[in-house]
N, C-alpha and C positions, 0 to 999 in steps of 0.2 A: 499713852500722856507721855508727848519728848522729853526725853531728856539734852540738859546742855551740855557740852561736854566744857569737864573741868580746865577752864586756862590756865597757866604759870605766874604766875603773879609780874608782871611792869616794872614793880618800882619794890625794892625790898630793905627792911631798918640795918642798924647799923651795924646790929647785933647779927642779923643774920648776912650781912657784905661779909663779916668780920667771919662766921664760921665758913664762908661759902672757900675765899681767900687765903682759911686756916689761920688767919693770924689774929688778935686781939681786938678788940674792940674800938680800944683810947689805940692801937696804928691805923686803923682805921679812921675815925675820929686827926688824926696826926696828918694819913693825908689825905685830909679833906682841905684841911688846913696849910697846906704848901702847895694845894691847885695842881696835885699831880692825880688823881680821884674828885669826878666829875661831882656832885651831891645836888637833887630839890629839895628845896623846898620846900611846904605845907605850913604852910601859919607857922607855930610852934615847931616840927617835924619834920626830920630830917630823912631824906630816904634814897635809897641809888640805884638808880637805874643800871638792870640787867645789862643792858648792851655795855653802858660805860663801865662797868665794873672786867667782861669780855677786853673792853678797848688798855682798858690797862695791865694787864693780864697778858698782850700783844706787845701792848709798848715794852713790858717790861722783861722782857724774854731775849738773850744776849746770841 
């Protein structure tokens, strides 16, 4: 039987975004509320697009 390849997640939680960025979840929360990091709201859940995290990193480079 053919197995489907495992795809990386398109969206990650606040905690996962914090881990990827090497900061606290509170910092990610603050960045979102300062409109510096985009988020996707699905019902009561807040998720972060991996592409938006990369965009944030690129914009923060000096």
